[in-house]
Backbone as a chain_set.jsonl record, in Angstrom:
{"seq": "XXXXXXXXXXXXXXXXXXXXXXXXXXXXXXXXXXXXXXXXXXXXXXXXXXXXXXXXXXXXXXXXXXXXXXXXXXXXXXXXXXXXXXXXXXXXXXXXXXXXXXXXXXXXXXXXXXXXXXXXXXXXXXXXXXXXXXXXXXXXXXXXXXXXXXXXXXXXXXXXXXX", "coords": {"N": [[68.92, 86.682, 96.588], [70.698, 89.598, 97.551], [71.835, 90.68, 100.642], [71.128, 93.765, 102.412], [73.391, 94.725, 103.843], [76.536, 93.527, 105.153], [76.515, 92.672, 107.762], [73.892, 92.148, 110.057], [73.644, 92.233, 112.751], [74.32, 94.293, 115.424], [76.518, 93.762, 117.231], [78.39, 92.361, 115.964], [81.17, 93.392, 115.409], [84.573, 94.486, 114.864], [85.82, 95.614, 117.174], [84.586, 94.42, 119.354], [84.874, 91.652, 118.848], [87.622, 91.343, 118.864], [88.243, 92.882, 121.154], [86.852, 91.863, 123.431], [87.852, 89.127, 124.031], [90.559, 90.044, 124.519], [90.277, 91.577, 126.648], [89.352, 89.705, 128.527], [91.846, 88.368, 128.732], [93.298, 90.099, 130.359], [92.087, 89.723, 132.873], [92.676, 86.956, 133.243], [95.395, 87.182, 133.293], [95.818, 88.607, 135.504], [94.937, 86.768, 137.433], [96.637, 84.501, 136.996], [99.553, 85.15, 136.217], [101.434, 85.14, 133.255], [104.232, 85.427, 131.516], [105.498, 86.442, 128.237], [108.262, 86.576, 127.626], [111.463, 86.498, 129.243], [114.351, 87.7, 130.975], [117.145, 88.18, 128.762], [115.602, 88.52, 126.472], [113.4, 90.032, 127.119], [113.61, 92.874, 127.006], [113.322, 93.305, 124.34], [110.599, 93.001, 123.698], [109.146, 95.402, 124.162], [109.903, 97.477, 122.128], [109.273, 96.006, 119.844], [106.543, 95.59, 120.249], [105.637, 98.325, 120.289], [106.196, 99.072, 117.616], [104.568, 97.293, 116.14], [102.029, 98.199, 117.003], [102.106, 100.879, 116.064], [102.316, 100.389, 113.377], [99.851, 99.144, 112.913], [98.162, 101.169, 113.522], [98.729, 102.869, 111.334], [97.911, 101.285, 109.147], [95.206, 101.245, 109.733], [94.502, 103.948, 109.412], [95.207, 104.448, 106.692], [93.474, 102.549, 105.374], [90.966, 103.452, 106.283], [91.031, 105.972, 104.995], [91.188, 105.254, 102.309], [88.665, 103.959, 101.991], [86.999, 106.201, 102.505], [87.758, 107.84, 100.389], [86.405, 106.693, 98.21], [83.992, 106.948, 99.139], [82.783, 105.03, 100.9], [81.472, 103.011, 103.525], [82.833, 102.268, 106.69], [81.786, 100.645, 108.512], [80.56, 97.349, 108.722], [77.853, 96.946, 109.014], [76.627, 98.675, 107.409], [75.394, 99.235, 104.059], [77.351, 98.634, 101.205], [78.478, 100.218, 98.178], [80.43, 99.946, 96.33], [83.156, 98.14, 95.197], [86.202, 98.336, 96.761], [89.491, 98.218, 95.881], [91.951, 99.208, 96.007], [94.91, 100.948, 97.32], [95.575, 100.087, 100.685], [93.807, 97.853, 100.381], [94.618, 96.64, 98.133], [96.52, 94.893, 98.885], [95.555, 93.427, 101.009], [92.495, 91.798, 101.719], [91.17, 92.324, 103.938], [92.205, 94.704, 105.519], [91.627, 96.253, 107.835], [90.904, 94.421, 109.756], [93.296, 92.89, 109.899], [94.971, 94.972, 110.811], [93.749, 95.235, 113.367], [94.491, 92.802, 114.468], [97.247, 92.967, 114.399], [97.506, 95.242, 116.202], [96.592, 94.225, 118.692], [98.369, 92.181, 119.07], [100.801, 93.546, 119.21], [100.134, 94.996, 121.482], [99.932, 92.749, 123.412], [102.601, 91.955, 123.356], [103.84, 94.205, 124.319], [102.739, 94.447, 126.867], [103.773, 92.034, 127.735], [102.347, 89.47, 128.089], [101.241, 86.255, 127.884], [98.615, 85.402, 127.765], [97.384, 87.39, 126.309], [98.202, 86.815, 123.742], [97.052, 84.296, 123.412], [94.365, 85.015, 123.577], [94.301, 86.679, 121.31], [94.66, 84.819, 119.238], [92.236, 83.326, 119.484], [90.462, 85.364, 119.023], [91.171, 85.979, 116.177], [90.297, 83.639, 114.901], [87.562, 83.715, 115.603], [86.955, 86.159, 114.378], [87.399, 85.43, 111.652], [85.197, 83.656, 111.126], [82.927, 84.893, 112.219], [82.969, 87.574, 111.178], [84.474, 87.898, 108.745], [83.723, 85.8, 106.946], [80.803, 86.129, 106.646], [80.965, 88.727, 105.435], [82.287, 88.212, 103.108], [80.49, 86.549, 101.742], [78.369, 88.381, 101.366], [79.715, 90.287, 99.802], [80.383, 88.714, 97.552], [77.88, 88.038, 96.53], [76.805, 90.511, 95.945], [78.786, 91.735, 94.261], [79.665, 89.779, 92.475], [81.433, 88.33, 89.767], [83.492, 90.182, 89.721], [84.237, 90.502, 92.388], [85.023, 87.956, 92.803], [87.32, 87.772, 91.144], [88.962, 89.638, 92.396], [89.343, 88.268, 94.892], [90.802, 86.171, 93.924], [93.105, 87.435, 93.394], [94.081, 88.858, 95.633], [95.108, 88.146, 98.904], [93.223, 86.939, 101.706], [94.018, 87.871, 104.361], [96.714, 88.825, 103.968], [98.823, 89.674, 101.262], [99.695, 89.453, 97.731], [98.397, 87.54, 95.033], [99.595, 85.372, 92.593], [98.583, 85.313, 89.106]], "CA": [[69.043, 88.184, 96.739], [71.783, 90.1, 98.354], [71.318, 91.483, 101.845], [71.389, 95.243, 102.386], [74.709, 94.991, 104.41], [77.151, 92.264, 105.483], [76.044, 92.217, 109.017], [72.627, 92.654, 110.489], [73.657, 92.213, 114.204], [75.289, 95.405, 115.796], [77.59, 93.24, 117.999], [79.408, 91.818, 114.993], [82.235, 94.408, 115.01], [85.9, 94.063, 115.236], [85.999, 96.115, 118.428], [84.038, 93.405, 120.238], [85.448, 90.371, 118.425], [89.041, 91.374, 119.344], [88.396, 93.483, 122.454], [86.323, 91.023, 124.52], [88.978, 88.167, 124.374], [91.667, 90.622, 125.045], [89.764, 91.976, 128.063], [89.438, 88.536, 129.389], [93.252, 88.07, 129.055], [93.712, 90.883, 131.448], [91.597, 89.036, 133.982], [93.544, 85.793, 133.384], [96.883, 87.481, 133.614], [95.721, 89.022, 136.985], [94.836, 85.551, 138.252], [97.714, 83.701, 136.77], [100.449, 85.844, 135.268], [102.356, 84.216, 132.39], [104.989, 86.321, 130.581], [106.016, 85.727, 126.914], [109.749, 86.511, 127.689], [112.199, 86.883, 130.469], [115.828, 87.754, 130.79], [117.605, 88.92, 127.704], [114.548, 88.808, 125.412], [112.397, 90.959, 127.77], [113.698, 94.268, 126.553], [112.913, 93.411, 122.901], [109.23, 93.089, 123.675], [108.601, 96.776, 124.165], [110.034, 98.063, 120.89], [108.565, 95.238, 118.758], [105.114, 95.833, 120.479], [105.27, 99.62, 119.829], [106.334, 99.104, 116.164], [103.358, 96.61, 115.636], [100.948, 99.06, 117.269], [102.142, 101.988, 115.072], [101.953, 99.758, 112.007], [98.355, 98.94, 112.946], [97.468, 102.564, 113.417], [99.012, 103.358, 110.059], [97.08, 100.49, 108.372], [93.803, 101.631, 109.966], [94.39, 105.242, 108.781], [95.228, 104.26, 105.268], [92.266, 101.837, 104.915], [89.815, 104.278, 106.343], [91.133, 107.036, 104.038], [90.829, 104.616, 101.01], [87.293, 103.841, 101.886], [86.474, 107.528, 102.482], [87.986, 108.338, 99.049], [85.376, 106.054, 97.434], [82.617, 107.139, 99.917], [82.279, 103.774, 101.382], [81.376, 102.953, 104.996], [83.816, 101.338, 107.495], [80.88, 99.854, 109.357], [80.052, 96.388, 107.81], [76.45, 96.997, 109.155], [76.117, 99.546, 106.322], [75.539, 98.731, 102.637], [78.565, 99.174, 100.342], [78.098, 100.428, 96.78], [81.485, 99.871, 95.338], [84.278, 97.321, 95.659], [87.406, 98.973, 96.929], [90.586, 97.242, 95.692], [93.221, 99.952, 95.836], [95.462, 101.273, 98.607], [95.764, 98.792, 101.43], [92.955, 96.774, 99.832], [95.289, 95.92, 97.053], [97.422, 94.014, 99.562], [94.837, 92.63, 101.971], [91.052, 91.93, 101.543], [90.626, 92.759, 105.266], [93.318, 95.473, 106.209], [91.219, 96.776, 109.124], [90.993, 93.233, 110.675], [94.76, 92.676, 110.008], [95.387, 95.874, 111.737], [93.344, 94.923, 114.68], [95.257, 91.689, 114.986], [98.613, 93.508, 114.699], [97.495, 96.061, 117.36], [96.446, 93.463, 119.95], [99.645, 91.501, 119.191], [101.67, 94.553, 119.831], [99.794, 95.244, 122.992], [100.386, 91.632, 124.216], [104.048, 92.042, 123.6], [104.112, 95.459, 125.149], [102.357, 94.096, 128.342], [104.399, 90.679, 128.192], [101.372, 88.477, 128.549], [100.903, 85.114, 127.1], [97.173, 85.369, 127.743], [96.936, 88.286, 125.271], [98.475, 86.073, 122.575], [96.014, 83.27, 123.356], [93.161, 85.78, 123.303], [94.423, 87.098, 119.998], [94.384, 83.637, 118.418], [90.842, 83.017, 119.553], [89.822, 86.494, 118.295], [91.369, 85.79, 114.825], [89.393, 82.536, 114.504], [86.225, 84.363, 115.586], [86.839, 87.125, 113.266], [87.228, 84.831, 110.315], [83.911, 83.073, 111.056], [81.767, 85.829, 112.53], [82.984, 88.73, 110.452], [84.94, 87.774, 107.347], [82.942, 84.878, 106.03], [79.585, 86.831, 106.129], [81.24, 89.75, 104.482], [82.67, 87.57, 101.783], [79.27, 86.13, 101.017], [77.734, 89.547, 100.994], [80.412, 90.874, 98.679], [80.383, 87.829, 96.428], [76.481, 88.213, 96.078], [76.726, 91.93, 95.492], [79.777, 92.055, 93.112], [79.787, 88.642, 91.568], [82.734, 88.022, 89.162], [84.499, 91.217, 90.085], [84.679, 90.095, 93.741], [85.821, 86.696, 92.623], [88.629, 88.113, 90.56], [89.626, 90.381, 93.495], [89.737, 87.201, 95.794], [91.841, 85.399, 93.261], [94.438, 88.182, 93.279], [94.449, 89.422, 96.893], [94.88, 87.322, 100.006], [92.318, 87.359, 102.865], [94.818, 88.62, 105.359], [97.887, 89.695, 103.383], [99.597, 89.33, 100.037], [99.076, 89.364, 96.315], [98.48, 86.273, 94.501], [99.94, 85.34, 91.148], [97.517, 84.886, 88.353]], "C": [[70.078, 88.646, 97.727], [71.137, 90.888, 99.491], [71.817, 92.932, 101.633], [72.836, 95.509, 102.876], [75.221, 93.536, 104.83], [76.686, 91.827, 106.822], [74.697, 92.879, 109.409], [72.622, 92.767, 112.086], [74.769, 93.225, 114.614], [76.507, 94.91, 116.546], [78.711, 92.666, 117.202], [80.284, 92.909, 114.471], [83.57, 94.004, 115.552], [86.321, 94.453, 116.726], [85.692, 95.083, 119.556], [84.775, 91.994, 120.09], [86.851, 90.327, 119.043], [89.162, 91.839, 120.779], [87.942, 92.643, 123.627], [87.411, 89.908, 125.009], [90.126, 88.86, 125.067], [91.437, 91.058, 126.487], [89.797, 90.853, 128.983], [90.822, 88.088, 129.655], [93.712, 88.778, 130.198], [93.362, 90.152, 132.796], [92.428, 87.776, 134.345], [94.939, 86.09, 133.812], [96.857, 87.945, 135.101], [95.653, 87.777, 137.868], [96.009, 84.714, 138.152], [98.672, 84.301, 135.713], [101.473, 84.966, 134.592], [103.013, 85.289, 131.402], [105.371, 85.636, 129.335], [107.527, 85.621, 126.996], [110.267, 86.917, 128.944], [113.588, 87.037, 130.046], [116.116, 88.609, 129.593], [116.572, 89.306, 126.642], [113.531, 89.784, 125.854], [112.452, 92.306, 127.138], [113.304, 94.432, 125.093], [111.462, 93.48, 122.734], [108.616, 94.484, 123.426], [108.72, 97.364, 122.76], [109.341, 97.327, 119.765], [107.084, 95.553, 119.035], [104.762, 97.267, 119.974], [105.326, 99.694, 118.312], [104.985, 98.461, 115.549], [102.074, 97.55, 115.987], [100.944, 100.234, 116.363], [101.892, 101.471, 113.718], [100.55, 99.609, 111.973], [97.62, 100.205, 112.792], [97.533, 103.1, 111.973], [98.042, 102.705, 109.053], [95.638, 100.981, 108.47], [93.587, 103.01, 109.265], [94.316, 105.216, 107.337], [93.991, 103.473, 104.734], [91.044, 102.752, 105.081], [89.814, 105.438, 105.245], [90.668, 106.552, 102.592], [89.259, 104.421, 101.003], [86.488, 105.132, 101.804], [86.603, 108.074, 101.114], [86.96, 107.832, 98.132], [83.991, 106.237, 98.058], [81.938, 105.934, 100.321], [82.323, 103.721, 102.87], [82.561, 102.02, 105.506], [83.096, 100.281, 108.27], [80.288, 98.724, 108.507], [78.55, 96.254, 108.068], [75.758, 97.974, 108.13], [76.306, 98.997, 105.0], [76.747, 99.421, 101.97], [78.03, 99.259, 98.921], [79.172, 100.205, 95.818], [82.628, 98.934, 96.052], [85.574, 98.078, 95.671], [88.626, 97.963, 96.808], [91.873, 98.023, 95.613], [93.64, 100.306, 97.246], [95.812, 100.078, 99.363], [94.998, 97.659, 101.106], [93.644, 96.079, 98.64], [96.305, 94.841, 97.541], [96.754, 93.023, 100.621], [93.279, 92.871, 101.753], [90.525, 92.48, 102.787], [91.768, 93.663, 106.005], [92.826, 95.985, 107.647], [91.283, 95.544, 110.154], [92.423, 92.864, 110.852], [95.304, 93.684, 110.942], [95.051, 95.727, 113.17], [94.176, 93.842, 115.265], [96.761, 92.235, 115.284], [98.556, 94.423, 115.966], [97.486, 95.331, 118.571], [97.735, 92.568, 120.084], [100.728, 92.362, 119.747], [101.406, 94.896, 121.204], [100.172, 94.011, 123.913], [101.802, 91.611, 124.42], [104.436, 93.098, 124.476], [103.873, 95.122, 126.656], [102.995, 92.698, 128.66], [103.334, 89.76, 128.798], [100.998, 87.452, 127.436], [99.403, 85.022, 126.828], [96.697, 86.23, 126.56], [97.155, 87.633, 123.876], [97.405, 85.03, 122.307], [94.757, 83.89, 122.915], [93.203, 86.195, 121.824], [94.152, 85.928, 118.931], [92.904, 83.292, 118.358], [90.049, 84.136, 118.741], [90.011, 86.372, 116.662], [90.426, 84.745, 114.231], [87.857, 83.032, 114.503], [86.048, 85.407, 114.56], [86.583, 86.546, 111.896], [85.798, 84.353, 110.123], [82.749, 83.99, 111.384], [81.722, 87.154, 111.772], [83.329, 88.555, 108.99], [84.013, 86.899, 106.518], [81.595, 85.421, 105.64], [79.814, 87.991, 105.215], [81.576, 89.256, 103.146], [81.431, 87.108, 101.051], [78.526, 87.312, 100.56], [78.375, 90.255, 99.752], [80.317, 90.074, 97.385], [78.827, 87.984, 95.817], [76.297, 89.53, 95.388], [77.573, 92.238, 94.134], [80.143, 90.954, 92.184], [81.284, 88.366, 91.128], [83.817, 89.017, 89.561], [85.014, 90.886, 91.393], [85.522, 88.822, 93.651], [87.185, 86.955, 92.062], [89.501, 88.802, 91.676], [90.132, 89.137, 94.514], [90.826, 86.323, 95.285], [93.2, 86.101, 93.274], [94.924, 88.733, 94.574], [94.139, 88.471, 97.992], [93.876, 87.859, 101.069], [92.968, 88.193, 103.821], [95.88, 89.517, 104.731], [98.36, 88.983, 102.175], [98.827, 89.25, 98.791], [99.332, 88.046, 95.776], [98.881, 86.3, 93.065], [98.796, 84.755, 90.316], [97.789, 83.457, 87.839]], "O": [[70.246, 87.971, 98.743], [70.138, 91.596, 99.363], [72.717, 93.245, 100.854], [73.466, 96.44, 102.373], [74.483, 92.551, 104.851], [76.471, 90.628, 107.003], [74.449, 94.044, 109.097], [71.691, 93.334, 112.658], [75.936, 93.084, 114.249], [77.517, 95.612, 116.508], [79.832, 92.501, 117.685], [80.204, 93.319, 113.313], [83.687, 93.289, 116.547], [87.053, 93.724, 117.396], [86.432, 94.928, 120.528], [85.183, 91.338, 121.049], [87.205, 89.339, 119.686], [89.99, 91.348, 121.547], [88.55, 92.685, 124.697], [87.774, 89.821, 126.182], [90.633, 88.368, 126.075], [92.279, 90.917, 127.373], [90.225, 90.996, 130.128], [91.053, 87.471, 130.695], [94.452, 88.218, 131.006], [94.197, 89.997, 133.688], [92.815, 87.546, 135.491], [95.567, 85.36, 134.578], [97.801, 87.681, 135.846], [96.255, 87.748, 138.941], [96.423, 84.191, 139.186], [98.6, 84.002, 134.521], [102.227, 84.205, 135.198], [102.328, 85.919, 130.596], [105.557, 84.419, 129.308], [108.072, 84.646, 126.478], [109.601, 87.63, 129.694], [114.006, 86.61, 128.97], [115.463, 89.63, 129.38], [116.706, 90.345, 125.995], [112.829, 90.342, 125.011], [111.412, 92.846, 126.759], [112.991, 95.536, 124.645], [111.025, 93.982, 121.698], [107.718, 94.675, 122.606], [107.685, 97.738, 122.209], [108.865, 97.957, 118.82], [106.376, 95.781, 118.053], [103.737, 97.443, 119.315], [104.481, 100.392, 117.753], [104.39, 98.999, 114.615], [101.144, 97.581, 115.181], [99.87, 100.608, 115.891], [101.242, 102.168, 112.939], [99.991, 99.968, 110.937], [96.631, 100.328, 112.07], [96.58, 103.683, 111.456], [97.43, 103.386, 108.23], [94.938, 101.118, 107.467], [92.572, 103.192, 108.593], [93.462, 105.88, 106.748], [93.535, 103.8, 103.638], [90.198, 102.845, 104.191], [88.778, 105.798, 104.687], [89.958, 107.223, 101.842], [88.639, 104.741, 99.989], [85.45, 105.189, 101.145], [85.673, 108.73, 100.645], [86.628, 108.592, 97.222], [82.982, 105.742, 97.557], [80.731, 105.762, 100.153], [83.19, 104.371, 103.454], [83.115, 101.175, 104.802], [83.624, 99.231, 108.634], [79.536, 99.056, 107.59], [77.948, 95.454, 107.353], [74.534, 98.061, 108.026], [77.308, 98.319, 104.77], [77.057, 100.594, 102.178], [77.205, 98.439, 98.519], [78.943, 100.252, 94.609], [82.92, 99.003, 97.246], [86.028, 98.452, 94.589], [88.721, 96.997, 97.566], [92.86, 97.457, 95.143], [92.933, 100.052, 98.222], [96.305, 99.108, 98.787], [95.378, 96.542, 101.457], [93.217, 95.001, 98.227], [96.841, 94.04, 96.775], [97.313, 92.0, 101.017], [92.842, 94.015, 101.624], [89.459, 93.095, 102.742], [92.19, 93.265, 107.091], [93.657, 96.105, 108.548], [91.699, 95.727, 111.299], [92.77, 92.518, 111.982], [96.065, 93.311, 111.835], [95.84, 96.01, 114.071], [94.552, 93.916, 116.435], [97.355, 91.933, 116.319], [99.502, 94.379, 116.752], [98.241, 95.662, 119.485], [98.108, 92.255, 121.215], [101.478, 91.964, 120.639], [102.311, 95.073, 122.02], [100.659, 94.198, 125.028], [102.263, 91.294, 125.516], [105.304, 92.919, 125.33], [104.663, 95.455, 127.539], [102.781, 92.204, 129.767], [103.468, 89.335, 129.945], [100.549, 87.748, 126.329], [98.993, 84.598, 125.747], [95.735, 85.869, 125.881], [96.381, 87.875, 122.95], [96.913, 84.876, 121.189], [94.108, 83.399, 121.992], [92.186, 86.06, 121.144], [93.499, 86.126, 117.906], [92.379, 82.997, 117.284], [89.152, 83.864, 117.943], [89.064, 86.651, 115.926], [89.832, 84.963, 113.175], [87.074, 82.795, 113.583], [84.994, 85.478, 113.928], [85.757, 87.01, 111.111], [85.214, 84.605, 109.069], [81.666, 83.823, 110.823], [80.679, 87.803, 111.687], [82.594, 88.993, 108.105], [83.581, 87.317, 105.443], [81.188, 85.258, 104.489], [79.008, 88.257, 104.323], [81.179, 89.839, 102.138], [81.344, 87.269, 99.833], [78.049, 87.301, 99.425], [77.698, 90.726, 98.839], [80.193, 90.626, 96.292], [78.692, 88.042, 94.594], [75.673, 89.605, 94.329], [77.129, 92.844, 93.159], [80.858, 91.166, 91.205], [82.195, 88.204, 91.94], [84.976, 88.632, 89.712], [86.231, 90.975, 91.561], [86.548, 88.653, 94.31], [88.148, 86.347, 92.528], [90.686, 88.494, 91.804], [91.31, 89.117, 94.871], [91.653, 85.798, 96.031], [94.26, 85.483, 93.182], [96.104, 89.071, 94.661], [93.008, 87.991, 98.061], [93.733, 89.066, 101.27], [92.435, 89.268, 104.096], [95.935, 90.732, 104.923], [98.286, 87.756, 102.108], [97.616, 89.037, 98.724], [100.385, 87.459, 96.024], [98.503, 87.237, 92.362], [98.119, 83.823, 90.75], [96.954, 82.883, 87.14]]}, "num_chains": 1, "name": "protein.A"}
């Protein structure tokens, strides 16, 4: 029997899974500062970071609009009634998590902190196991073959798959 929602614990949200490690990276950077780049490469970090942050904001907006268009929640603690496979969801099964990763990568570059990149890597692993895997189980139980076909055609993070 399928659960009512993908997550039953309120702490299992992207804001915490990505935000807590990144917050810890600020503490580590204050104790032991480590920059990503120096010298000639340093000026490149700011524009690249800004572009990644703006791209992330755009993806978040598009993904939320697509869910709203089908009257579906963005909170994985709420039940979903329809499989959304259009808009950003036609290119990523998890565009909101992809956007969070891009946002925090952009922020790490903007702040020139290696600790931010390390925190992001830990957050992506945690996201996969604490958020994505339970959501995939929930959606597979709820939508069966339709979800299986969607997984076969769209990558977890990014990309269309050839049949």
